[in-house]
N, C-alpha and C positions, 0 to 999 in steps of 0.2 A: 476627568482630565487631570494628568498629574502635574503637580507644580515643576517648573524647570529644574530645580536642585533635585526632585526625586527622578526626573528623566535621565539626568547627568549621572546619579549614582546607578541607574540601572544599566546604562550604556558602558559605565567602567566595569561593573561586575561582569557584563557579557564579554568585554574585553579580555578581562582576568580569566574568565571560562575558557574562551577560545584560546588563550595563551597557553593554558595549562594543557588543554588537548593537543595543542599544536607540538609543545614540547613531549609530550607522551607519545604522540605518533613519531615524532622525529626518532626516537630511540630504535624504532624498527627500520627505518632508512640507514642510521649508523650501523646497525647490526648487519644489513643487507650488504652495504657497501664494504665493510670489512671483510664478511665471509667470500663475496666475490673475488677481492683482491687476494686474498689468501688461498682461494680454491677449496675451501673447507669452512664447515660451520664454526662461526667465533661469536664468542660474547663479550665483545670489549667493554671496559670498565664504563666508558661513557654512556652504554645501554643503561647501566644501573643508576648512574647520576642522573640522566635524562628521565628515567623511570621515577625516581623519587622526587625531584624537584617538579615535573609535571604532575605527578600524582598529589603533592602536596597543595600545588597551585590548584589543582582542580577540586581538592578536598576542602579548601577555603570556599571555594565557588558553591560547592554542595552544601557546605555549613549556611552560607549566606541563603542559599534557596531553601533550607530546611528539608532537605531530602534524604531520608534516612537510608534509602538502599544505596545510593550514592555515596553517602558517608561512609556506611560500612565497608562498601566496596574499595574505596579510595584509602581509607584508615587501616584495613588489613594488609593492602598492597603495601603502603609505605613501611609497615614493619617488616615485610619480606625483602624490601628494596635494601633496608637498613641492614637487615641481617646478613644478606649477600656481600653487602660492601665491608661488613667487618669479618666475615670469612676470607674475603679476597685480600684485605690487608693483614690479617693474621697470618696467612700463608705465605705473603710478599709476592704473591703472584700478579699485584697491581702494576707491576713493571713489564711484565711479558705474559699478557693473556693468552691461554692456549685455547684449543679447540673445545667445543663443548663435547663431554664424556658421552658416549653412547650407553644407553640402558643394558645392564647385563653383561657388559663387557669388561673384563678384569682391567685394573688400571695399573 
C-alpha cells in the first residue's frame, strides 16, 4: 500500500501526462478546423505551439516514468517543433500561414 503522499504524487503525474497528451492531440483538431475553414490543407502556427508544449509536458511525464522510448520520441520531436517555429519566424510567415506545399511541386 502506498502512503497518501505517494498516491497524490502519482495522481498528479497522471494528470500531467494526460494534459500533455490532450494538448498534443489538440494540435490535430486545430489543424483540421483551420484546413476545413480554408478548404485547403493548412498548418497554422498554433499547431507547432501545441506540438511543442504538449510534447514537453509529455516529455516531463516520460522522464518521471523513466521510459527511454517515450523520452527519445518526445525529445527529438521537441527539437523538430522548435526548428519549425524558428523557420516560420525567420521568414515572417507567422502572420499569414499558408497552405502546406505539395511534395515535388515547384514553389
